[in-house]
C-alpha positions in Angstrom: 97.0 102.1 117.2 97.2 98.7 115.5 98.3 95.8 117.7 101.5 94.0 116.8 101.2 90.3 116.0 103.7 87.5 116.2 105.2 86.4 112.9 104.1 83.1 111.5 107.6 81.5 112.0 107.8 82.6 115.7 106.8 80.1 118.4 103.5 80.9 120.2 104.7 79.8 123.6 107.8 81.6 124.7 109.3 81.9 128.2 110.1 85.4 129.2 113.7 85.8 130.2 114.6 88.9 132.3 117.3 91.0 130.8 119.4 90.9 134.0 118.6 87.3 134.7 118.7 84.4 132.4 119.6 86.5 129.4 122.9 87.9 130.7 123.6 84.8 132.7 123.8 82.8 129.5 127.2 82.8 127.9 125.5 82.2 124.5 123.1 85.0 125.1 125.9 87.4 125.9 127.9 86.4 122.8 124.9 86.8 120.5 124.0 90.1 122.0 127.5 91.4 121.7 127.7 90.2 118.0 124.5 92.0 117.2 125.6 95.2 118.8 129.0 95.1 117.1 127.6 94.1 113.7 125.1 97.0 113.8 126.7 99.5 116.1 130.0 99.9 114.3 128.5 100.6 110.9 126.1 103.0 112.5 128.9 104.9 114.3 131.0 105.1 111.2 128.0 106.2 109.2 127.2 108.8 111.9 130.7 110.2 111.9 130.8 110.3 108.1 127.4 111.9 107.9 128.5 114.5 110.5 131.5 115.4 108.5 129.4 115.5 105.3 126.8 117.7 107.0 129.6 120.0 108.3 130.9 120.3 104.7 127.5 121.0 103.3 126.9 123.5 106.0 130.2 125.2 105.2 129.3 125.3 101.5 125.8 126.6 102.2 127.3 129.1 104.6 129.8 130.4 102.1 127.0 130.8 99.5 124.8 132.7 102.0 127.8 134.7 103.2 128.7 135.7 99.6 125.1 136.7 99.0 125.1 138.9 102.1 128.4 140.3 101.2 127.4 141.3 97.7 124.1 142.7 98.9 125.9 144.9 101.5 128.5 146.0 99.0 125.9 147.0 96.5 124.1 149.0 99.1 127.3 150.8 99.9 127.7 151.5 96.2 124.1 152.9 96.1 124.9 155.2 99.0 128.0 156.5 97.2 126.0 157.2 94.1 123.3 158.9 96.2 125.9 161.1 97.8 127.3 162.0 94.4 123.9 163.0 93.1 123.2 165.1 96.2 126.5 167.0 95.8 125.5 167.8 92.2 122.5 169.7 93.5 124.5 171.7 96.1 124.1 175.4 95.4 126.8 178.1 95.2 127.6 180.0 98.4 126.0 183.4 98.9 128.6 186.0 98.1 126.7 188.4 100.4 127.5 186.0 103.3 131.1 185.1 102.8 132.3 182.1 104.9 128.8 180.8 105.5 127.7 177.7 103.7 124.2 177.4 102.4 121.8 174.6 103.3 123.3 171.5 101.8 121.1 168.4 101.3 122.6 165.4 103.1 125.0 167.3 105.3 124.9 166.0 108.8 123.7 162.5 107.8 125.5 161.4 104.7 128.3 163.9 105.0 130.3 164.9 108.0 131.6 168.2 106.8 131.9 170.2 103.5 134.0 172.9 102.0 133.6 175.2 99.0 136.4 176.7 97.0 136.0 179.5 94.5 137.6 179.6 91.0 140.8 181.1 92.5 141.0 178.3 95.1 140.0 180.4 98.1 137.7 179.0 100.8 134.5 181.0 100.7 132.2 178.6 102.7 132.5 175.6 104.9 135.1 174.1 107.2 138.5 175.5 106.5 140.2 172.6 108.3 139.3 170.4 105.4 141.4 172.5 103.0 144.5 170.4 103.4 142.7 167.3 102.2 142.3 168.8 98.7 145.9 168.3 97.6 146.0 166.2 94.5 142.2 166.1 94.1 140.5 167.4 91.0 137.0 168.5 90.7 134.8 167.4 87.8 131.1 167.5 87.2 131.1 163.6 87.3 132.5 163.6 90.8 135.8 162.4 92.2 136.1 159.9 95.0 139.4 159.6 96.9 140.7 158.2 100.1 142.9 160.1 102.5 144.5 158.9 105.8 144.5 161.3 108.7 145.5 160.5 112.3 145.5 156.8 111.5 142.0 156.9 110.2 140.9 156.6 106.6 138.6 159.3 105.3 136.4 158.9 102.3 136.3 162.2 100.4 134.2 163.3 97.4 134.7 166.4 95.3 132.3 167.9 92.8 132.8 170.9 90.4 130.1 173.7 90.7 128.7 175.5 87.6 130.4 178.9 88.4 133.9 177.3 88.4 134.2 176.5 92.0 134.1 173.1 93.6 132.7 171.3 96.7 134.7 169.0 98.9 132.9 166.7 101.5 133.8 163.9 103.8 131.4 161.0 103.8 130.0 159.9 107.1 131.4 156.4 108.0 128.3 155.4 110.0 126.1 156.3 107.0 128.3 154.7 104.4 129.0 151.4 106.2 125.6 151.0 107.9 124.4 148.3 105.3 127.2 146.0 106.4 126.4 146.3 110.1 122.7 145.7 109.4 123.3 142.7 107.2 125.6 140.8 109.7 126.1 142.7 112.9 127.9 139.7 114.5 130.4 139.3 111.7 133.8 141.0 111.1 133.8 143.3 108.1 136.8 144.9 106.4 136.8 147.2 103.3 140.1 148.3 101.7 140.9 150.2 98.5 143.1 149.2 95.7 146.2 150.5 97.5 145.4 148.3 100.5 144.2 151.2 102.7 141.7 149.9 105.2 138.6 152.0 104.9 136.5 150.1 107.5 138.0 147.4 109.7 136.4 147.6 113.1 137.5 145.3 116.0 135.6 142.1 116.8 132.5 142.6 119.0 133.1 142.8 122.7 133.9 139.4 124.2 133.9 137.6 120.9 137.3 138.5 119.7 139.0 137.3 123.0 137.0 134.0 122.9 137.9 133.3 119.3 141.5 134.2 119.8 141.7 131.8 122.7 139.9 129.1 120.9 141.8 128.2 117.7 139.2 125.6 116.7 136.5 128.3 116.7 138.7 130.6 114.6 139.3 127.8 112.0 135.6 127.3 111.8 135.1 130.9 110.7 134.1 131.4 107.0 135.9 134.1 105.0 134.4 135.6 101.9 135.8 138.4 99.6 134.2 140.4 96.8 135.5 143.4 94.8 133.3 146.4 94.0 134.1 148.2 90.8 133.8 152.0 91.1 135.9 153.5 88.3 132.9 153.6 86.0 130.8 155.7 88.3 133.4 158.4 89.3 135.8 160.5 87.3 139.5 159.9 86.9 141.6 159.4 88.8 139.1 156.7 89.9 139.0 155.1 93.4 139.8 151.6 91.9 138.1 148.5 93.2 137.1 148.3 96.8 137.6 144.9 98.3 135.0 143.8 100.8 135.9 141.0 103.3 133.4 139.2 105.6 134.5 136.8 108.3 131.7 135.1 110.2 130.8 131.7 111.8 128.9 129.4 109.5 125.2 129.7 109.8 123.6 126.8 111.7 122.3 124.1 109.3 119.0 123.4 111.0 115.9 121.3 110.4 112.8 121.6 112.5 114.7 123.9 114.8 117.5 121.5 115.5 121.0 121.4 114.0 121.8 118.5 111.7 124.6 117.3 113.9 122.2 117.0 116.8 119.6 115.3 114.5 122.2 112.9 113.3 123.4 112.2 116.8 119.8 111.6 118.0 119.1 109.4 114.9 122.2 107.3 115.5 121.5 107.0 119.2 117.9 106.1 118.7 118.9 103.5 116.1 121.4 102.0 118.5 118.8 101.8 121.2 116.4 100.2 118.7 119.0 97.7 117.6 119.8 96.9 121.2 116.1 96.2 121.9 115.7 94.1 118.8 118.9 92.3 119.6 117.6 91.5 123.1 114.3 90.4 121.6 116.0 88.1 119.1 118.3 86.7 121.8 115.3 86.0 124.0 113.6 84.2 121.1 116.8 82.2 120.6 117.3 81.4 124.2 113.7 80.6 124.9 113.6 77.4 122.8 117.1 76.5 124.1 115.8 76.9 127.7 112.8 74.7 126.9 115.1 72.0 125.4 117.4 72.2 128.3 114.5 71.8 130.7 113.3 68.9 128.7 116.7 67.2 128.8 116.8 67.7 132.6 113.5 66.0 132.9 114.6 63.2 130.8 117.8 62.9 132.9 115.6 62.7 136.0 113.5 60.0 134.2 110.3 62.0 134.5 107.6 60.7 132.2 106.0 63.0 129.6 109.0 65.3 129.1 108.0 67.4 126.1 108.7 70.8 124.7 106.2 73.1 123.1 108.1 74.5 120.1 105.7 75.1 117.2 107.8 77.3 115.0 108.6 76.6 111.4 112.3 77.2 111.8 115.2 74.9 112.9 114.1 75.2 116.6 110.7 73.9 115.7 112.2 70.9 113.9 114.6 70.3 116.8 111.6 70.5 119.2 109.7 67.9 117.2 112.7 65.6 117.0 113.2 66.0 120.8 109.5 65.1 121.4 109.8 62.0 119.1 113.0 61.0 121.0 111.4 61.6 124.4 108.3 59.5 123.2 110.6 56.7 122.2 112.4 56.8 125.5 109.2 56.8 127.4 108.0 53.9 125.4 111.2 52.0 126.0 111.0 52.7 129.8 107.3 51.6 129.8 108.3 48.5 127.9 111.2 47.8 130.3 109.0 48.3 133.3 106.3 46.0 131.8 108.9 43.4 131.0 110.4 43.7 134.5 106.9 43.3 136.1 106.4 40.2 134.0 109.7 38.8 135.2 108.7 39.4 138.8 105.4 37.7 138.2 107.1 34.7 136.7 109.4 34.5 139.7 106.6 35.0 142.1 104.6 32.3 140.3 101.5 34.5 139.8 98.5 33.2 137.9 99.0 33.4 134.2 95.5 34.6 133.6 96.0 37.6 135.8 99.4 38.3 134.1 97.8 38.1 130.6 95.0 40.5 131.7 97.4 43.1 133.0 99.6 42.8 129.9 96.6 43.4 127.7 95.7 46.6 129.6 99.2 48.0 130.0 100.8 47.2 126.7 98.0 48.4 124.4 98.8 52.1 124.5 102.6 51.9 124.5 102.5 49.6 121.4 100.0 52.1 119.7 97.8 49.3 118.4 94.1 49.1 118.1 93.5 45.6 119.3 95.6 43.0 121.2 94.9 39.3 121.9 96.5 36.4 123.7 95.5 32.8 122.7 96.9 29.9 124.7 96.3 26.2 124.2 95.3 24.2 127.2 96.7 20.7 126.7 94.6 17.6 127.4 92.7 14.9 125.7 90.6 17.6 124.1 92.7 20.7 123.6 91.0 23.9 124.3 91.8 27.5 123.3 91.7 30.3 125.9 91.4 33.7 124.0 91.7 37.1 125.8 91.6 40.4 123.9 91.4 44.1 124.5 91.0 47.2 122.2 91.1 51.0 122.6 87.3 51.4 122.8 87.2 49.4 126.1 90.7 49.8 127.4 90.2 48.4 130.9 87.7 45.7 129.9 89.5 42.5 128.9 87.2 40.0 127.2 87.8 36.3 127.1 86.4 33.1 125.5 87.2 29.4 125.9 86.4 27.0 123.1 87.4 23.5 122.0 89.8 23.3 119.1 89.2 21.0 116.2 92.1 18.9 115.2 92.6 21.0 112.1 92.5 24.2 114.1 94.9 22.7 116.7 97.4 21.7 114.1 97.2 25.0 112.3 97.9 26.8 115.5 100.8 24.6 116.5 102.2 25.1 112.9 102.7 28.9 113.5 106.4 29.2 114.2 107.4 32.6 112.8 106.3 36.2 113.1 104.1 37.5 110.2 100.7 38.3 109.0 97.8 36.3 110.6 96.1 34.0 108.0 92.9 34.1 110.0 90.8 31.7 111.9 87.2 31.3 112.9 87.9 31.9 116.6 89.7 35.3 115.8 87.0 36.9 113.8 86.1 39.3 116.6 89.5 40.9 116.4 89.1 42.1 112.8 91.6 41.9 110.0 95.1 43.1 109.4 96.6 41.3 112.4 100.2 40.4 113.1 100.9 37.1 114.7 103.8 36.4 117.1 103.9 32.8 118.3 104.6 32.0 121.9 107.2 29.2 121.6 109.2 27.3 124.1 111.6 24.5 123.2 110.4 24.3 119.6 106.8 24.1 120.7 104.1 26.7 120.0 102.2 27.2 123.3 100.0 30.1 122.0 100.0 33.2 119.9 100.1 37.0 120.4 97.8 38.8 118.0 98.2 42.5 117.5 96.3 44.8 115.1 97.7 48.3 114.1 95.9 51.0 112.2 98.9 51.5 110.0 102.2 49.8 109.4 104.1 49.7 112.8 107.5 51.3 113.3 110.4 48.9 113.7 110.8 49.8 117.3 107.2 48.9 118.0 107.8 45.4 116.4 110.9 45.1 118.6 108.9 45.9 121.7 106.2 43.4 120.7 108.8 40.7 120.1 110.4 41.3 123.6 106.9 41.1 125.1 106.2 37.9 123.2 109.3 36.3 124.6 108.4 37.1 128.2 104.9 35.9 127.7 106.2 32.6 126.2 108.4 32.1 129.3 105.5 32.8 131.6 103.1 30.4 129.7 105.8 27.7 129.6 106.4 28.0 133.3 102.7 27.8 134.0 102.3 24.7 131.8 105.4 23.1 133.3 104.0 23.6 136.8 100.7 22.0 135.8 102.6 19.0 134.3 104.6 18.6 137.4 101.5 18.8 139.6 99.7 16.2 137.5 102.6 13.9 137.6 102.9 14.2 141.3 99.2 13.4 141.9 98.8 10.5 139.4 100.3 7.0 139.2 102.8 6.6 136.4 101.5 3.2 135.3 97.8 3.4 135.8 97.3 7.1 135.7 95.0 6.9 138.8 94.8 9.8 141.2 96.9 9.1 144.2 96.6 12.5 146.0 94.3 15.4 146.3 94.9 19.0 145.4 93.7 21.5 147.9 90.7 22.3 145.8 89.7 18.7 145.5 89.5 17.8 149.2 86.1 16.6 150.4 85.2 15.2 147.0 84.5 11.5 146.5 
């Protein structure tokens, strides 16, 4: 059996939601599931009801056709038995005059005929059952045979008369069990009724035992019965006066319309029920796929609310949820970067207040700010004032993240003036002392009170986003304050230890004690 695979648009990572847990506990999940069930269940139910009625109609039409076929076949078999009885009577011999009152051996008597009577040319009974004599009134005997119906004691008798060659005639009563046997064999559970052209019922037995009472008590069952009629033409086969048309009526329940041993109603009910179950399962699956990304987004929002770093969602689909997950991750990354920047700026402010060494501060900034700013290289260059200005350069890159390199060199007057002339953010024009940093650098001057105290050089692989430039500018402002505070402290210390007029040293710093 082939294994089912996820569609390409579906997320690969999906939290499983229990049906009785997060799925039904979610108001959105309940509404989506209810909409799915209503949108699919109602049309299926209506289709099932309409199909059931259509199947019942088709079954009734097919039942009527089958019933008409059975009825016609049974009527034709009755007709064949009538013709067979007529042909048998033609071959009946004359009674033996030597044995008056005793009928000869008659073919079919006892099976197709109940009793028989023979009259001579003068109308006297010379053989057979004399009790049948009274049934001859109004009947003629011809060689073609005469078929008549007589009522006696509330029972219809089918009689047949046939003229004999010597001028007499035979009269016989047909056996009901023999004559109507084809109908009982064709549909024993059905109700049969046969009547002649005058409306005399020739054969109308009661309903089978137990069925008639049940059908009479159940009106719906009676209405479901199928009624079929057909007329059998007999005048062409028997002499006048002919028997007319016999009307055959058949009342029976419709035959079951089955497929693979099951009724169509049951099949439709099973199909509709199975489809509803399948729709419910698919609805639950779709709701789970919908609530899964929502649960991930909600969990990510909760982590952001608790200010947990690295709050991300794993939604890799190509639909709207995938786009929303990517947007959330970008937003979370920006928020993390903002928090990191704020924490770094706050630590710089604390170091400034605590009067930490500026070299240590610069080293920590180069290590901590490189990744949040997503740059490849970062450098800080500060000018140490004096009679011979010197440049202290510290830099860091991604290849050696925790290894800050530094260099100290004397600035030429041209280099010193070029550095002091940098007063705006922009592209770095380049200098001999910054060749190790590569090209494509951005310069952010560290200025305080209209003076350039140093520069912050940053190199990106590609054009930085505006928020990255904003974070770099905020970092530049904090570093400018720290560098200005450091230089101001050095100026105050120098003024306190040197004479204002002569510039001679009048006190010792702690690191100068013991020196001559």
